[in-house]
N, C-alpha and C positions, 0 to 999 in steps of 0.2 A: 733397491733403492740406496741412495746417501745420508744416512744424518747428520744434519747441518747443527751442533748443540752449543749451547753456553752451557758451563762446569760451575757452580756458585758452592763456596765449601772455605769455610774459614781457617783450614789446616790446611797448610803447602803439602804436605803428606797425601794426603788423602786425593789432591790435582793431581801430584806427582805418580800416585800407585793406577789412576783412571789412565793418566797417558796411556800406562805403559799394557793394560789392559786392553786398551782400545787399539792397538797397535797393530796393524795387518786387517782390520776390520770395515767395514764400512761406512766408517763414522768421522766424522769431523770436528776437532772442538774449534771453534769459533771463536770464543774470549772465556777465558778462566778468571773468577772472579772471587774475593774474599767475604763480601757486606752483600746486603738486602739492596741496599739503594745502587751499589756498579751490576746488580745482575738487571735491575729494572733499565737501567741505562743500554747496558748492553742488548736485551732482547726488545727493546725500541728502534736501537740502533742498525738491530741486523737481521732482525725477524727470523730466529733459524727456525729448527722444526722442534729444539727440545730445548725445556731448561731443567738440567736434573741440579736438584738444589737440596739445600739438607734443610729442618724445620732451623737449628740454632745460626744463623745469621744475624749480625750486629749490622747496624743499628735498630734494624727491623728483623723479627722473624721470617722464614722463609713464607708462611702462612700469610702474613701481608703483603711480603712481596708480591704474591699470587694476588691477592686480591686488589690490591694496587692495578696489578696490571689485567685483569679481567675489566676492573671501571674502567680503563682507557683503552677497552678496544681489542686489548693483544690477544690473540688467538694463538700464540705460540704453546702447545703442549705444555707440561709439567709433568716432572715424576722426582719425587721424596726421595732421597738416597739417605736416609739419617738414621741417627744414634735414637734416636725417640720412638719408642715402639709403643708407647703409651694408645689403647685405643681408643680417646676423646682427640690424637692427634689425628687418626685415621679419617674420625668423625669429620674433623673439620674439613680436611683437604679435600673427602669425597663430595663435604658440602659446595668446596670452589673450584669443583671441576677438575680436580685435577684428575691425571690418566692414571693413576696409581701411588704405594708407597713400596720403599722396602728397607728394608732391614740392611744396616752396614757390614751385618753379619752373612749376607748372601753370599754365594757361591760369584766366581766371574761368570760362569753360563749364563745363573739368573739373572745378572745383570745384564748382560749381553742382550741376551733375548727380552728383557725388559724395556734396553733402550729401544733396539730398533720396534719395537711394538706402540710402546710410546710414540716415537719421532713419525709413524703411519698413520697417527690421529688415533690410535686402539686403543682400548683400557686395560690395561693390566691388574684389574682387581680381580680375586678369584672369583669363583660361583658362590664359595665361603661369605669373603668377604663382602660381596654384593649383598647378600641375604641378611647380613649382620648390618651393614649400615642404611638399609634398607626397609631394615623392621620396622622402625616406627612412620606410621600411616595413618588415615583418618580411622581404621578402625580397633588401630590398637592405642593410639595416644589421645590425649584430649585435647579441641581445638585452643587457642590461645584465650578465645574470651571466656572459656570455662574456669579459668586458670586461676587460682587467689593467691600470689605467690607472695607473702612478706617482701617487706625489703632485702631482710637479713638472707631469705633464702633465694631470692633473686640473686644478691651478691656470691651465696655457696655457690649456686647454679653458673653461673658468668666462670667462676673461678674452676669449677670442674671442668666446663667445657674448653677451659683452657688445657685441659691436661690437669691439675695439679691434683696431688694426692692431699688426702684428710689433712694428713701432717702439715703438709705447706698449705694449705687453705684454713687452717688455725693460726697457722704461722704469720700470712698474709691478714687476715680480719684481726687476728688479737684477741681471739679466744678460743676457747678449749678446742681439743679434740674432742672430745666426747660430746662438744656442742654443734660441735660441724657434724658429727653422725650421724647427731638426730636430725638435723638441718636436710641433710641429704635424704635421710628415710621417708622425709617429708615431701621432698624435692618429688621423690621414685612414686611416689604416693596419688600425689598431685594431679605430678603428669600421665599419669597410666601408664608408667615405661617401669620396665623389670631389671635396667641395671644403669651404670652410668654412662656406657658408650651411648645406648638409646637418651638418656636425656642430652647427653651434645649434640647429639643429632636433632634433637627438636631446639634444642635450644639455637644451635644456629640458622636452623630453617625460619627458626620466628625471630631472627635478629635481634638478641638478645644475649649475645656470645659473638 
C-alpha cells in the first residue's frame, strides 16, 4: 500500500529529515506545510491517507487542526509526531480519534511502522496507552451531573486538560502555585479520578476542554 501523507511541522529541518527517512519506502509526501490552517487546506484538497503533524502549529495547534478536520467530515487519519509528550496531550489526541502519538525521540523504524499502520486506518496506540486513556469510564468517574466544580476549578481543569503544568496554570490564571495545587486536588477528588491524565480525559469527554 502506498501511504499518501501530508506533513505539518513548523520546522523545515524536521520536514527535510522526514523526507530523508521516507526515501525508498511506500510513502509519498503529497504536501508539506508549516501551520495548522495550511494543513487543513491540504487535507481538504488532497484527501491523503494520513496527516502527520506536530502539536505546536501556528496559528492554531495540531489538536485544534484535528478538531476542525473532524468537524468538517474529513476522515483522513492523523498521527502526532511531536515534542509535546505531556500525557494530557495524549488524552486529548485520543479523544479526537487520532491514530496515535509518537515522540520525536522515536527511532526511524518506530516512525515508519507507525506511519504505515496509521495510513492503513489502524490504531498506533499501545495496549498500555489504551488502558491508560480509557481508564475513565462510568464505573471509575463521576457523571457530569454529579460534579459541582467551582468556576475557578473549571478554569483549572480546562488549563490542565490543555497540558499545562501547575506552574503554567498559576501564571495563566494569576494565582499562586500552592493555590493551583489545592484546586487540582479538589478537581481530582470531585471527578473521582486518580491523576491529571484521567482528569483531562474526563474534561474532553464532557466538552469542558
